[in-house]
C-alpha positions, -999 to 999 in steps of 0.1 A, spaced: 78 -63 -577 48 -54 -557 56 -35 -526 50 -56 -494 23 -45 -470 6 -27 -499 -31 -27 -506 -44 -23 -542 -38 10 -559 -62 33 -578 -88 32 -551 -102 66 -542 -92 78 -507 -113 102 -487 -92 130 -471 -107 140 -438 -81 166 -428 -45 168 -417 -54 161 -380 -65 125 -387 -47 101 -364 -29 72 -379 -53 46 -365 -83 66 -378 -66 68 -412 -60 31 -413 -97 26 -405 -106 48 -434 -83 29 -457 -99 -4 -446 -134 9 -450 -126 21 -486 -111 -13 -493 -141 -31 -480 -165 -9 -500 -146 -19 -532 -144 -55 -523 -182 -58 -523 -182 -51 -561 -173 -79 -585 -155 -53 -607 -129 -49 -580 -120 -86 -580 -121 -88 -618 -97 -59 -621 -74 -73 -595 -73 -107 -611 -67 -92 -646 -38 -72 -633 -24 -104 -618 -29 -123 -650 -13 -97 -671 18 -98 -648 19 -136 -650 17 -135 -688 47 -112 -689 67 -135 -666 97 -151 -683 122 -176 -668 157 -163 -663 175 -193 -679 211 -185 -671 236 -188 -643 232 -172 -609 261 -151 -596 248 -151 -560 227 -176 -540 206 -165 -510 187 -191 -489 163 -178 -463 152 -206 -439 123 -200 -416 127 -227 -390 93 -241 -383 76 -217 -407 48 -238 -421 21 -224 -443 -3 -216 -414 25 -196 -398 31 -176 -430 -7 -169 -433 -10 -158 -397 22 -137 -399 8 -120 -430 -23 -109 -410 -2 -99 -380 21 -77 -402 -10 -59 -416 -25 -54 -382 8 -40 -369 3 -14 -397 -32 -7 -385 -50 -26 -413 -73 -55 -413 -44 -78 -422 -57 -104 -446 -50 -83 -477 -13 -77 -467 14 -88 -492 45 -101 -476 79 -99 -493 79 -136 -499 44 -134 -513 58 -114 -543 82 -142 -554 71 -154 -588 78 -191 -584 63 -214 -556 66 -251 -549 59 -274 -520 86 -294 -502 81 -328 -486 98 -327 -453 100 -363 -440 134 -377 -432 148 -412 -438 136 -425 -404 109 -401 -394 75 -392 -408 77 -359 -390 113 -346 -392 136 -326 -370 157 -295 -379 189 -315 -382 179 -340 -409 160 -313 -428 191 -291 -428 211 -319 -443 184 -322 -470 183 -286 -481 220 -279 -477 236 -311 -488 210 -325 -512 203 -359 -495 178 -369 -469 191 -382 -435 182 -396 -401 168 -374 -373 194 -357 -350 222 -360 -375 238 -332 -395 258 -336 -427 255 -374 -427 237 -399 -450 210 -422 -438 236 -448 -430 247 -429 -399 231 -434 -365 225 -405 -341 249 -404 -312 270 -433 -325 301 -416 -336 317 -447 -352 289 -448 -378 297 -413 -391 330 -420 -408 326 -427 -445 290 -415 -444 297 -377 -446 278 -357 -472 287 -322 -483 268 -291 -489 264 -279 -525 293 -256 -519 314 -284 -504 320 -261 -474 297 -271 -445 313 -304 -435 296 -317 -403 301 -352 -389 287 -350 -355 254 -353 -336 234 -321 -336 235 -320 -298 273 -317 -296 274 -279 -295 309 -276 -280 335 -302 -269 319 -302 -234 289 -320 -250 310 -347 -266 308 -382 -249 342 -397 -241 336 -424 -267 330 -399 -294 360 -379 -285 382 -410 -286 369 -419 -320 379 -385 -334 346 -367 -336 347 -329 -334 320 -306 -319 300 -283 -342 315 -250 -329 350 -262 -338 339 -274 -373 322 -240 -378 355 -221 -376 379 -247 -389 362 -268 -415 342 -240 -431 356 -209 -449 329 -185 -437 334 -148 -442 305 -135 -421 290 -152 -390 262 -134 -372 239 -147 -344 242 -161 -309 264 -187 -292 293 -169 -275 296 -195 -247 304 -224 -270 333 -205 -285 353 -197 -254 372 -216 -227 352 -230 -198 348 -204 -171 354 -174 -194 332 -145 -182 307 -133 -207 312 -96 -217 275 -88 -215 267 -108 -184 300 -108 -164 285 -120 -131 264 -148 -146 277 -183 -140 253 -199 -164 266 -178 -193 303 -184 -189 324 -201 -216 318 -238 -221 348 -253 -238 368 -279 -220 396 -279 -245 404 -243 -234 404 -231 -270 391 -196 -279 374 -203 -313 368 -166 -318 405 -159 -319 411 -189 -341 386 -176 -366 401 -141 -365 436 -154 -371 427 -179 -398 430 -153 -426 459 -130 -417 458 -113 -451 421 -102 -446 406 -75 -424 386 -95 -399 366 -82 -370 347 -97 -340 319 -78 -323 294 -86 -295 276 -53 -290 254 -33 -314 276 -2 -311 306 -21 -324 284 -37 -351 271 -3 -363 307 10 -364 319 -17 -388 332 -2 -420 318 -24 -447 342 -10 -473 373 -22 -455 359 -52 -437 365 -86 -453 353 -109 -426 329 -103 -397 319 -124 -367 292 -110 -345 280 -131 -315 254 -111 -296 242 -135 -269 258 -164 -250 232 -189 -264 202 -179 -285 194 -145 -298 166 -130 -278 131 -132 -292 123 -100 -312 97 -88 -287 123 -89 -259 153 -78 -280 174 -51 -263 176 -28 -293 206 -9 -278 227 -40 -275 215 -64 -302 209 -58 -339 178 -72 -356 177 -100 -382 170 -73 -407 201 -53 -398 223 -84 -397 211 -95 -432 218 -60 -445 254 -59 -431 261 -94 -444 250 -85 -480 270 -53 -479 302 -71 -470 297 -102 -492 286 -83 -523 321 -69 -526 333 -103 -538 333 -101 -577 328 -139 -579 296 -138 -560 285 -153 -526 262 -177 -508 242 -163 -480 222 -184 -455 198 -165 -433 178 -185 -407 149 -173 -386 156 -198 -359 133 -185 -332 101 -190 -351 106 -226 -342 113 -218 -305 82 -197 -301 60 -225 -314 77 -251 -293 69 -229 -263 32 -227 -274 34 -190 -275 22 -177 -309 30 -141 -304 67 -149 -301 67 -172 -332 47 -149 -354 66 -117 -345 98 -136 -355 82 -146 -388 72 -109 -395 108 -98 -388 121 -127 -410 100 -114 -439 113 -79 -433 148 -93 -437 137 -109 -470 124 -75 -481 156 -58 -472 177 -84 -491 155 -78 -521 163 -41 -519 200 -47 -518 202 -73 -546 193 -77 -582 169 -104 -593 188 -105 -626 219 -121 -610 207 -134 -576 188 -166 -570 168 -161 -537 150 -190 -522 127 -188 -491 116 -220 -474 111 -238 -441 126 -270 -427 93 -282 -413 60 -270 -400 43 -270 -365 10 -282 -352 -2 -246 -352 -35 -235 -366 -59 -206 -366 -96 -206 -374 -130 -205 -356 -151 -187 -381 -135 -154 -373 -147 -123 -391 -126 -102 -414 -100 -82 -395 -104 -102 -363 -72 -96 -342 -49 -125 -350 -44 -132 -313 -80 -125 -305 -111 -147 -297 -133 -167 -320 -167 -151 -322 -186 -179 -306 -181 -200 -275 -172 -237 -277 -195 -265 -268 -183 -263 -232 -196 -227 -232 -161 -213 -228 -144 -189 -252 -114 -198 -272 -87 -179 -292 -86 -184 -330 -50 -196 -326 -46 -230 -311 -20 -258 -309 -27 -295 -314 -3 -303 -286 21 -287 -262 24 -269 -228 -8 -250 -234 -30 -279 -223 -44 -268 -190 -75 -284 -175 -88 -276 -140 -110 -303 -125 -115 -317 -160 -126 -283 -174 -108 -261 -198 -96 -228 -183 -115 -195 -189 -91 -176 -210 -109 -143 -205 -95 -143 -170 -60 -137 -184 -45 -113 -209 -44 -134 -241 -27 -105 -259 3 -107 -237 37 -114 -253 40 -146 -233 4 -158 -234 5 -196 -241 -24 -206 -264 -44 -236 -254 -35 -271 -267 -54 -303 -272 -28 -327 -259 -4 -321 -230 33 -321 -238 63 -303 -223 70 -288 -257 48 -285 -288 59 -307 -317 67 -302 -354 41 -308 -380 46 -333 -409 28 -314 -437 46 -300 -467 61 -265 -465 63 -238 -492 93 -229 -513 94 -193 -528 119 -184 -554 130 -156 -577 160 -149 -599 181 -171 -623 167 -206 -626 140 -199 -600 114 -215 -624 129 -249 -615 110 -246 -582 75 -258 -592 51 -286 -582 57 -309 -552 93 -318 -546 114 -337 -521 132 -313 -497 167 -323 -509 158 -309 -543 164 -274 -529 202 -279 -527 203 -294 -562 186 -264 -578 209 -240 -561 240 -260 -571 228 -262 -607 219 -225 -609 253 -214 -598 273 -241 -617 285 -259 -586 295 -296 -582 283 -321 -591 267 -302 -620 290 -297 -650 265 -290 -678 254 -257 -664 230 -230 -674 245 -205 -699 264 -174 -688 242 -143 -687 247 -119 -716 252 -89 -693 288 -82 -684 276 -72 -649 270 -108 -639 304 -124 -635 315 -159 -642 304 -191 -625 306 -190 -587 335 -214 -582 348 -200 -549 319 -180 -533 320 -162 -500 298 -178 -474 277 -163 -447 258 -186 -424 237 -163 -403 219 -183 -376 238 -215 -381 246 -217 -344 209 -214 -336 200 -240 -363 224 -267 -350 225 -260 -313 190 -252 -301 164 -262 -327 144 -291 -315 
């Protein structure tokens, strides 16, 4: 597999001395690359190497031991492209030539993201599609299209199940804890998402945010003990953390809320791990307190290390939920930095797993009305200006949103963005239509896949197809005529009772818009 962030090899480099600064060296690398790109022979050789690799590619037509699903919430194709450039520029390069970890996956398809009732879907109905294999209505999770959002009496009998028959969810996506349940829903027997997370689902590793939804109302938060807005939220006075810890008395289970505790976890002796590092969402990466909160890369690593001890295999779900939030806020730096870290988690997972026995799928639930353009030159800073002014004789950034909070007109005139720092972490790019929050986009999103049966991802598919390929690849219900067992003794039998890790599930169900 080609190393991410890598530019083509076999190009002569000019050594200018050991005192060369990193930025200067990157400039030299870029200049050498540019010099070669001017010659047709460079592109011919690059294409031939790519073609040779493609000719050697052979499908892995046997069962997968492990399943890993990476879900970039709101990670449309334009977001991937911009994140690729940002990653390269963070390394001091031009950016466009960068190779992301997901770029190296051999099989790619497109996913149609509409839901049963919406042309442009939300994160709840799309989650039902890629987890449970059926399309659903907006604002409902784990329910067929017969269920109506917020009407609890329509849920019974319309439940659908994930391919692992584990993630049962028969509530509205907005009912995070029991404090959010309307009285009518409570009387009808509906249960909040947090309760279902720890009682309906046999999950071995849960990492992310959401402490306040797990503890009794008024419980002080261990990280923010004086904050009233971060206290426990549950009216039923249950401590779901303790319930989860005690659910498997024969297993070594741990709960952590601080990075120090997280780092001290002994992966060899730990069977189950819950880590909740914020009362609600995890912080955006650019604001993450690195002394208190682990990164998505570190959490992915720890999850794989714990789950890979299961000889029967495992299912790992990793969500980059804050990509979506950055876009909704109209702040591209927040969204794209999250996407870069998400890709680094994919890279780390690739280092810790084997393509021979692990089907890894990377996709998004939906896109956003995010774009970048403006005839920018090669290597233009991704958060920088387009080279020419608009027709109103005002400058504009190459990144723009079609709608959202970035719509700011003063006396009918677009603001002069050069009067502010448009490289700031919280700079809000301009938008064409005023809205409190930027919206999802309706275009197809990409599916990247590698490992056993990954070749089944090709062409343009409905989003619910993702769940079916994963189920078939691992010989899970409803599929009984499964791919053959691998010849190697290192890849064990069909994954009948896999471990489950749902990293970011709280973020997915509770805060995605």
